C-alpha positions, 0 to 999 in steps of 0.5 A: 413178353409172355416170359416177362409176365410169367416172371412177374407173376412168380415173383409176386407169389414169392413175395406173398409167401414171404409175407405169410411166413413173416406172420407165421408163429410156430405153435407151442408144444404142449408140455407134459404134466409134471409127474405126481409126487408121492406123499410124505408123512411128517417125521417125528424122530423118537429114540429107542434103545434095545440090547444096548443098541440105539436107533431113531424111528421118525415114523413110530408115531404111526403105531400109537393107535390111541393118539387121535391126532396121529390117527387123523394124520394117518387117515390123511396120509392113506387118502393121499397115497390112494390119490397118488396111486390113482394118478400114477396108474391113470394111463393104465386104466384100459389095461387094468380093465382088460386084465380084470376082464380076462381074469373074470373070464377064467373064473368058474361061475358055479356053485361051491360044494353045498354043506349040510348044516343045522338042526331040523326046523319047521318052515312055518313061513313056507306053510309046509308041515315038513322038517328039513335040514338046509344046504348052505352054499356060495356062488359067484354070479356071472358078471358079478364081483362078489359071491352070494350066500344061498341055501335050499332044502336038503331034500330038494334035488332040483337044479339050484336056482339061487340067482332067480326071484323071488328071494323069499325061497318059495314061488307061489306061482309055480308052487316050487321051493327054490334056492334062497339068497341070504347075503348078496355081497354085491349089494353089500358093496353098495352099502360100504362104498364099493367094497365088500369083505365079509369076515364072519357069518353065522346062521341062527339055530332056527334058521331065521336070522343071519349074523355077519360082520362086514369090513368098513374100510373108511373106519378100519373096523368090522361092523355087526349086522343081523339079517332077518332071513324071512323078510330079507331086511336088516334088524335094528338090533343088535348092531355094533362096531369093532366086532371080532367074533359072534355066537348064537345063544338061547336057540337063536333068540340072543346073539353074543359078540366080542368087541375089540378096543382101539388097539384091536384087542378083543376084550369085551363080550356083549349079549343082544336080544333079537328084536329087543329095544333094550341096550345090549348087556355087557357080560364080560370085560378083560382089563389085562391088555395082554389077554385076548378074549375069544368064544365059540358055541358048541355044535348043538348050540347049547353052550358057549365056551370062552377062551382067554389067550 
């Protein structure tokens, strides 16, 4: 009787298992997302002949910088390429961060060799009746991505303290003159959408202003900026875009700068007066498309030489 009850119980459990299996639905396996497709810029076939050799270039339209429609297409293609690159490398973000951290750990967060530069200047804003030359240098602060342009008095033989406040160059609490930050490219990166590339930087002969150009990657040109080194603020003028060269004049009261055309050919020289509300004056324009304009001030800042290439 016991064996019969056991057989009936096993049979009942088996039937219940079969019922459960009959209602079982296998889970659908998650399909892998389709790999991103690379962008395909439009093709516009154009024939060329050179030395009796003929060929077609469907992408020659990209070189026409004067065509606004073509440039808009280029901007769209570049944006699509950026998104495609991010999508393809999305599974390597941790590896990218690891490599970046490893490379950064091997960099020497120290000073470059200071350069003695500039004429003697009276530091009126420091309220000290001494003439000094300045040491200009760059340093990369620990944990930061971009370098910082700094300066200090050449006569000050103490430790460089450029990474500490205050930024005005004089600590009234301790009564010590310290290194002064002139241009922090890490902050400039915040102004230029996370990217900072400084091409030119020139300190005025009186050490009061810093003129420099920063690359605007969204518009693909260099923007002129002038910073007041006493206050640390940006000057409202002169400001310009597509700037390829700069030179100080009139003992730091005026700034000359070269502007490029849409083909990135330097062809105009302007003059802007620091602090003036007047429009900058066009000094020179080169109409020949085969000639490039360049300039450079002399070491004593008394003359500016213009070169035509």
